[in-house]
C-alpha positions in Angstrom: 107.2 114.1 88.9 107.4 110.2 89.6 108.6 107.7 87.0 107.5 104.1 87.3 109.1 101.1 86.1 106.4 97.8 85.5 103.2 97.0 83.6 100.0 97.2 86.2 99.7 93.5 85.8 103.5 92.9 87.2 104.1 93.5 91.0 104.4 96.9 90.3 100.8 97.0 90.1 100.5 97.5 94.0 102.7 100.6 93.5 100.4 102.1 91.4 97.7 101.8 93.5 99.5 103.4 96.4 100.2 106.6 93.6 96.5 106.5 93.1 95.7 106.5 96.9 98.3 109.2 97.4 97.0 111.6 94.4 101.0 111.2 93.4 101.2 112.2 89.7 103.1 109.6 88.2 104.1 108.1 84.7 104.1 104.4 84.2 106.5 102.9 81.5 106.5 99.1 80.9 110.1 97.5 80.9 110.2 95.1 77.8 111.2 91.6 79.0 111.0 90.0 75.9 113.8 92.1 74.4 115.7 92.4 77.4 115.1 96.0 78.3 115.2 95.3 82.0 118.8 94.0 81.5 120.2 96.9 79.8 122.8 99.4 80.7 120.2 101.9 81.6 117.9 99.9 83.3 120.6 98.9 85.4 121.5 102.0 86.9 118.0 102.1 88.2 117.3 98.4 89.1 120.8 96.9 89.4 118.6 93.5 90.1 117.4 93.5 86.3 113.6 93.5 87.7 110.5 95.7 87.8 109.5 97.6 89.4 111.6 100.1 89.8 110.8 104.2 90.7 112.7 107.5 90.0 111.0 110.6 91.8 113.5 113.6 91.1 117.1 112.4 92.9 115.4 109.4 94.6 115.9 105.9 92.9 114.4 102.9 94.6 113.2 99.5 93.6 111.5 96.3 95.4 107.7 97.3 95.5 107.5 97.3 99.4 110.1 100.1 99.5 108.5 101.9 96.8 105.2 101.8 98.7 106.6 102.9 102.1 108.4 105.7 100.5 105.4 106.9 98.7 103.4 106.9 101.5 105.6 108.8 103.9 106.5 111.4 101.3 103.2 112.1 100.2 100.2 110.5 102.5 101.7 109.6 105.6 98.1 108.7 106.9 98.5 105.9 104.5 101.4 104.4 106.6 98.5 104.4 109.7 97.7 107.1 111.7 98.9 105.7 115.3 101.8 103.8 116.1 99.5 100.3 116.5 98.2 101.1 112.9 101.9 101.7 111.4 102.7 98.4 113.2 99.8 96.7 111.9 100.5 98.5 108.3 103.8 96.6 108.5 102.9 93.4 109.8 100.6 92.5 107.3 103.0 94.1 104.4 105.6 91.6 105.9 103.1 88.7 106.3 101.6 89.4 102.9 105.3 88.8 101.0 106.6 86.4 103.2 103.8 83.8 103.9 100.9 84.5 101.7 102.7 85.3 98.3 105.3 82.4 97.6 102.8 79.6 97.5 100.0 81.7 95.5 103.1 82.6 93.1 103.9 79.4 93.3 100.2 78.1 91.7 100.4 81.0 89.4 103.3 80.3 87.6 102.1 77.0 87.1 98.9 78.0 85.8 99.3 80.8 83.8 103.2 80.4 82.3 103.1 76.5 82.3 101.5 74.6 79.3 98.6 72.6 80.6 100.3 69.2 79.4 103.8 70.2 80.8 101.9 71.7 84.3 103.7 69.9 87.7 100.6 69.2 89.7 102.6 68.5 92.7 103.5 72.0 93.1 100.2 72.8 92.3 98.7 71.0 95.2 101.5 71.5 97.4 100.7 75.1 97.7 97.2 75.2 97.5 97.1 73.0 100.6 99.1 75.9 102.3 96.4 78.1 101.7 93.7 77.2 104.0 95.6 77.8 107.1 97.0 81.4 105.8 93.7 82.2 104.8 92.4 81.6 108.0 95.0 83.4 109.7 94.0 86.5 107.3 90.4 85.9 108.1 90.2 86.1 111.8 92.4 88.8 111.4 89.5 90.9 110.1 86.6 89.7 112.4 85.1 93.1 113.2 87.4 95.6 111.6 86.7 96.8 108.4 90.3 97.0 107.4 93.4 95.4 108.3 94.1 98.5 111.0 91.0 98.5 112.0 88.7 101.7 110.3 92.1 103.2 108.5 93.4 102.0 105.1 96.5 101.7 105.1 99.0 100.2 102.7 98.6 97.3 104.9 95.8 96.8 102.8 97.3 97.5 99.7 99.8 95.1 100.0 97.6 92.3 101.5 95.1 92.5 99.0 97.3 92.6 95.8 98.4 89.2 96.8 95.4 87.5 98.3 93.1 89.1 95.2 95.0 86.6 93.1 93.4 83.8 95.2 90.1 83.9 92.8 92.1 84.2 89.5 93.4 80.7 90.7 90.0 78.9 91.2 90.4 79.3 95.2 86.9 79.9 96.7 87.1 82.6 98.9 83.3 81.6 100.4 84.8 79.9 103.6 86.7 83.2 104.4 83.5 85.8 104.6 85.7 88.4 106.5 88.1 88.6 103.5 85.2 88.9 100.8 84.0 91.5 102.6 87.5 93.4 103.2 88.1 93.1 99.4 84.4 94.5 98.6 85.1 97.3 100.7 88.6 97.9 98.9 86.9 97.3 95.9 84.6 100.3 96.1 87.7 102.8 96.4 88.2 105.1 93.5 91.7 104.5 93.5 91.5 100.7 93.5 89.1 100.8 90.8 91.2 102.9 88.5 94.3 100.5 89.1 92.3 97.5 88.3 90.9 99.5 84.9 94.7 99.6 84.0 95.2 96.1 84.5 92.6 95.3 82.0 
């Protein structure tokens, strides 16, 4: 059985979602950051970076959510990678794009709005990063024209990795009304039982 370290509300959440999509039995373990469990000798053997998520599957140990997701898909449900070369390429493309392009500005705003007290927030950081989002969201919106998922009709981990980032936008007050294709895509994803279970775990 897989053991996944990290809360469903952290970046481990996308790995939990992938496990649910793959139908894999797993145990989820929180890591107590406040008490420095992530810096303990035992945990550093699993993830030498001292971060979450991390995964143990028998003799296999991995960290970094993207690597974990690709391992889960490749090992337990290959169609999540895509069913042909193009779908696999698109799945990887959007996964890398989500973490390299879309996630950084969203996380900068998220940190300011969620973790920094209101009277100490840096509004220049918030404004600068919010201003980056329309162009990025337009790219995503345009790519979803006449498609149910990012690779076409096939749901892949590219959708998991990208939606786990894009779905943060409404929490930050970003109106997705101008991006109907993104809204339709997130709506289709929201109907998936694995996504619903993952969302319930985040509450």
